[in-house]
N, C-alpha and C positions, 0 to 999 in steps of 0.2 A: 529860415533855412531848413530846420528840422521838420516843420509843418509841410514844406514843399516835398521833402524826401518821403515823409509818411504818406502823403497824398499820391506821390508817384508810385510807391510800393503797392498801395491799395488798387490803383489803376492797373498795375501789372498783374496782380493776383486775380483780379476780375477778368482781365484779358485772357489769362491762362485757362480759365474755365472754357472759353470758346474753342480752345485748342484741344480740349479733352484731357488736360492734365488734372489728375486727382490723387488725393491721399486717402481716399476711401478704401478700406481693405477689400471690399467687395462691391459689386455693382449689380444687385439683384434687379430683375426686370420689374418695372413698376406697372401696375394695372392702369389701363387707359383712363379709368375714372378717378384715380388717385391724383390729388392736387399736390404738385411739388413746388415749394416756395422758391423764388429766385435766389441764387447763391451770390454772395458778395466776394467770395474768395475760393480759390481751388484748394485751400488748406483749411484745417480745423477739425477734421476727423481723427487724424493721426499725428499731424505736425502743425507747428505754427512758427512764424518768424520771431526771433528774439535776439537780444544783444548779450554777448558774452565777452565783456571787456578784457578779461584775463585769459581767454581761451579762443582766440580767433576773431573776435568782433561779432559782426552779424552772422547768425547761423540759424539752424532749425532745431526746435525743441520738441519733446514729446507732448502731444496734447492729451495723452492718456498713457496708462501703463502699456508698454509694448513688449510682445513676446519675441524671443530670439528667432530669426529667420522669417518673421512675419512681413508680408508685403505692406510697405508703408507709403510708396509713391510710384505712380505710373505716368510716364510721359510718352505719348504716342509718337510714332515715326514722323508724322506730319508736323509735329511741334519741334523737331530737332533741326538746328541750323547746321547744314552741311554744304559742302561744295555742290553736291548734286541738287539739293533743294534750292539753293540760291541761283544756280545756273538755269534751272528749269523755269524760274519765275522772271528771268531777265535775259531776253534773247540776245541783246547787244553784248552783255557780259559773256554769255556762252560762246558766241562767235569769236569774240576777241581772245578769250582764253585758249581756244583751239589753235590759235596762231603762235602760242608760246608753249610748246610741248616740253621744253627744257626746264620749266619751272616745277618745283616740287609741289606736292599736295598741300603742304603747310603754307608755302608761299602763295598759292592760289587762294586758299581759304583766308589768308591775311588780306589779300587784295579784295576779295569779296566782302569781307567785313568792313573795310574802309569805304568801299562803294556804297554799302548800305548806310553807313554813318553819313555819307555825303548826301543821301536823299532826305535826311532830317525827318520831319513829321510825315513825309510821303512814304516812308518805308513801312512795310507791313510789320516789321520787327521793332518798330520804334519803342513800344512800351518795355520790351526786353532790353534794347540797347541802352535805355536810360538807367537801367539797373547795374550796368557794368561799371567797375571802378574807373575813375578818370586817370589814375596813375598806378603803376606797379613798382615794387622794390626789387625786381629780379636783377640778377647780375648784369644783364644787358643795359640797365639804366644807370649803372654805377659810373661816376665820373672818375678821372684819374686819381683825384685825392681819395675818394671812397675806396677805390680799388687798392691803392697803396695802404690804406688803413687796415686791410686784411692781414698785412705783415708777412704772412707765410708764402713762400715762393710758389708752391703748388696751387694755392688758392688764388693768388694774383694771376698766375698763368691761366687758370680756369676762367676767371672773369675776363681777361683780355681776349681769350679765345672766343668766348661767347659774344663779346662786343664786336669783334672782327667778323665773325660768322654772320651776325645780324646785319652789319653794314654791307657785306657782300651780297646777301640775299635781297636787301633793299635795292641796291644798284641794279641787280638783275631784273627786278620787278618794275623798275621805273618806266621802261618803255610801254608796258601793258597799262600801267596806271595813267600814263599820258594819253594813250589811245582811248581809254575810257573817259577822258576829259574830267578827271577828278579835280576838285578845287585845289589851289596851291597849298592850303593848310593840310590837306590829306596826302600830299606828295612828300612831305618832309620826313627826315629820318626819325624825328621825335614821334610823329604819328605812326610810322612803321614799327617803332619799338613798342608803342602802346598796343597795336594790333597783334604783333607777334607774341607779346607777353600775354595777351588775352587768350590766344590759342594755346600757348604753353601751359598756362596755369589753370585754365577752365574747361578745356575740352575733355571729353570722355571717349573711350575706345568704342569704335563700331566696326563691324566686319567689312573687309574690302575697301577701307579708306584710312590710309595712314595718318591723315590729318585729324581724324576723329570728328566729334560733333560738339557743338555748343548746345547745352541742355537747359532751357529755361526752368527755373525752380530747382531742378536737380543739381545745379551748380552752387546752390546756397549751403550745401553741407560742408562743414569744416573737416579738417584732416584728422584721421585716427591713426595713431602709431601702430603698425603691425608688429606682432610678436610680443606685445606687452604682457599678455596673460601668461604665455609660456615661460618667459624669462622670470617673472615674479614667482611662479609656482615651482620653478626648478632651481631656486637660488642655492648655490653650493656653500658648504661651511668653509670657514677660513682655515689657513694652514695650522694655526695654533690649536685648533680643536680636533685635528686629525690624529690618528694613531701614528706610531713611529714609522719611519720610512722603511720600505722593504724593496730591495734592489729588484728591478724587473717588474715590479707591480705597477698598476696604473696609478696615476697622480690623484689618488682618492677618487678615480673615475671622473675627476673634474673636467679634464679636456674632452673626454668622450661625450660626456653629458652636454657640455657647451657646444661641441661640434654638432651634435644631434639637434640641439635647439636652433643653431644657425641654419642647418639644412631644412628644418621644418619651417622656419621663417621664410627662407628663400622659396620653398615650395609654395607656400601660401601667397607669396608676392607675385607668382606667375599668373594668378587668376584673381578676378574680383569675386569674392564670396558674398559681398553685400550689394552688388549692383552689376548690371550688365544688360546688353541689348538682347531681347528674346525674339527670335524669328517667328515663333508660332503665334505670338500676340502682337507682333509689329510694334513693339514699344520698349522703351528703356524702363526696366523695373528695378526698384530699390527695396532692399530688405534690411530689417534690423539686424545688425551684426552681433548684438547681445541683448539681454533684457534691459529695458530702460524704464525708469520711473517717470511719472508725469512731471513735466517741467525740466527734466534732464536734457542736456544737449545731445542730439543724435548725430553721430559722426560717420564719416565714410572713409574707408581705407583706399588711398590712392596707390599704395605700393610701398616698397622698402627704400628709404632714402637716408643718406647722411645729412647733416645740417647744411653742408656746402651744396649738396644737390637740391635740397629744399630751397635754398637761396637762389640757385641758378634757375630752377624751373617754376617756382611758386612765389618767391619773394618773401619768405618768412623762415624762421628757424624755431627750434624747440629747446627750452632750457634743460629738459630731461628727455633726451632722444636715445632710446635703447639701441638704435641702429647707427648711432654716430661712431666714428672711429678715426684714428690717426694712422695713416699708412707709413710703414717703415721701409726704407730702402736698404736692402742687404748689400754687403760688400761683395766685390767680384769673386772672392775666394769661397763664398758661402753658396753651396749648390742648392738652389731652391726650385729647380726645374720641375719637380713633382707638384709644385703648388702654383696656382695662378697668382700674379702680382697683387691682385685685389684681395687676396686672402691673407696677405702679410700685413698685419696691423695691430694696433693697441685698441682694445674694446672701449666702449663708453665708460666702463667702470674702472679703467686703468689696468686691466689684465691683458697679457699678451694673447693673441689668437692661437688657436690650435695649430694652424699651419706655421706660424712664426716660431712657436716652441719646437715643433717637429724639425723644421729646417735647422734651427740652432743646435738642437740636441745632436743631430747627425754631424753637424760641422764641428762641435766640441769633442767628438769622438775621434781617436786616432784613425787616419785613413785606412790602415790595414785591418781595422775592426768594424768599419762601417757596414760592410756587406752582411756580417753576422748579426748585427743588431737592428738592421733596417726594419724587420717585421715588428719589432718592439716599438720603434719610433712611430711607425704609421698606425699603431694601435693606441697611441697616446700614452705609452708607458714611460716612466721616469727611469733613466738608465743607471745613474749612480748619484750619490750626494755631490761628489766633485763636479760631475757633468752638469748637474742642475744649478749649482752655485755659479759655474762659469757662464751658463746661459743667462741667469738673472743679472749677473754683473754686466754682460754685454748689453742687455736690454736697458738696464739702468743708465749705463754710460751714454748710450745713443739717445736716450730721452733727454738727458742733461745737455747734450750737444745741440739738440733741436731747440731746447729752451734758451740756450745761450745765443742762438742765431736771431731771435726776435728782439726788437729794440726796446720793448717795455715789459715790465713784470706784471704778474697777476694783480698785485697791489695797485700798480699804476692804472691798470685797466678798470679796476673797480672804482677808483677815484674818478677816472675820466667818464665812466658811465654815469656816475652821480652828477658830474658837471653837465653832461648832455641833458639829463633829465631835468636838472635845475634850470638849465637854459631854456628848455621847452616850457617850463612853468614861470618864467620871468623872475629870477631871483635878484637880490641886491648884490652889488659888487662885494660887499663884506662877506656874504655867505659863500662866495666861490673863490675868494682870494687864495686860500690854501690850494684849491684845485688848479688854479691858474699857474701857480708856482710849480706844482708837481708835473703838469702836463702842458707846459707853456708852448713847446715846439709844435706839437700836433694841433693844439687849439689855434695857434697863429696860422698854421697851414690851412685850417678850415676857413678862417675869416678871409684869407687871401684867395683861396680857391673859389669862394662864393661871392667875392667882391663886396664883402661887408666890412664897414668900419669897426674897429675895436677900440672903444674909448668910453669913458664915463661909466654909468650904471648899466650893468648887463641887462637889467630889465627894461631899460630904455633904448637898447640898441635897435636901430631901424633895420632889422633883418629883412633882406630882400626875399622875394618869393622863391628865388633860386636857393637861397640859404635855408629857408624853411623846408623845402623839399629835400635838401641834402641832409638835414639833421637826422631824419629817420634812417636813411641808408648808412650814414656814418655810425649811428647807434647799432645797427645790425652787424656792421663790420667788426665793431669792438666786441659785441656779444659773441660773435663767431670765434674770434681769436682768443677770447677769454676762456671759452669752453675748450678750445683746442689745447691751450696751456694747462687747463685743469686736468684734462685726461693724462697729459704727460707727467704732471706733478703726482697724480694719483698712482701712476705706474711706477714712478721712482719710489714712492712710499711702499707700494706693494712688493716690489722686488727686494727692497731693503728688509721688509718683514720676513719674506721667504728665506733670504740669505741668513738672517739672524737665527731663524728657527732651525734651518738645516745645520748651521754651524754649531748650535747648542746641542743638537742631536748627535752630531759627529763627535763633539767633545765628551758627551755622556757615554757614547759607545767606547771611546778610547779609554776612559777611566774604568769602565767595566772590565775591559780586556786586561788592563794593568793589575787590577785587584784580583 
């Protein structure tokens, strides 16, 4: 199997040469007398395909030391799979699509992709199509069991909404696919989920086409988390290392700095600094986002996403995602009109966001004083020791409430993840007995949902194909909820630390006054 995959990859990279795809940083004109040896791959000058088991799987590595902003891959327009290119090459497809103007651009591209798959080896894109994953772990592929395994209401709703939307779009596209006489296997909802997930997770932005494009070779780059460098370089000191509190002063400028960091990250996420379609060269051009050493994985920034968004659109998540967050719903009596709802959250490190702190500081101020302190609140200033303690107590209380709503603890989830990994590695029953006892209800639900018998040695369980596919999505759901809970637990610890510090400062000040 591995040999077949390797051979298929070699065929694809050789085919890409004919399309003009190249990783050569420059293409100087060759003299007519110069003999150019035939190439066996479009890669090798700047990049090569490699495996990164702990960092995205198959990806692209640096074939040499790369400079920041250096051009490392060029994919000409003619090599991009778009609605336009597919319709131009298939008159029947083009005429049929024109009769369905109500379909969205992504629906049309999904239909076009299924039509190409239906052509098999007769498709001009066949070498590329064979490189596409055969399944995805996006939220649309989650079963009811896997969706419920997310545990958090907001996440469950997001998954159910994604699945419902995918089903609606599939039903709308069925008449077109039937008119194109696609084979029955390509008319199924399962095939539609594969096609739409391919579009969601692999397309790149192109001008004047909302569906984007599929970019051979260019879609081999794995994801780079935006904002990582700015967050790391601007790490603020903890409360216990700061000087004594001064009323009306900034929170050691922590909020202002972090708010600035967030704004900078959001600004960078609005554009691709490391890749984009360039009109003047009629090609998609990829640039090194930083300096890379030979052999290091070269990454591409897709944008700013939380772990739930990564699951929804791409089918993976990150253990350390600087953009992850837990959104907090404010009570009706807390006026947060000055802040968008998506700015009210707990950060990846367990610290409240600038907007959340500002809204709560104003709420904790007596109504008749709010107007006079508004300018201090919006500048990120701390109003008083009592005010800040009230804010931290509110945040801590609500984090604890969210933790109480989920049916399993962090310890349970860690144990369950271990069981899932052990189950993937075929353990003996003795090795997982403790885990079965701790997580019995959810494990039973998995076997029931996947129609798998639960008896005897776990390593000998005849897991169905359905069960094997489900295991990875179940694991992703548990990983997501574990990270969600960890953020809340970190926030509880952080708030407690701040409360204790401010209380000790308050006591010290009172003793000073007494003496």
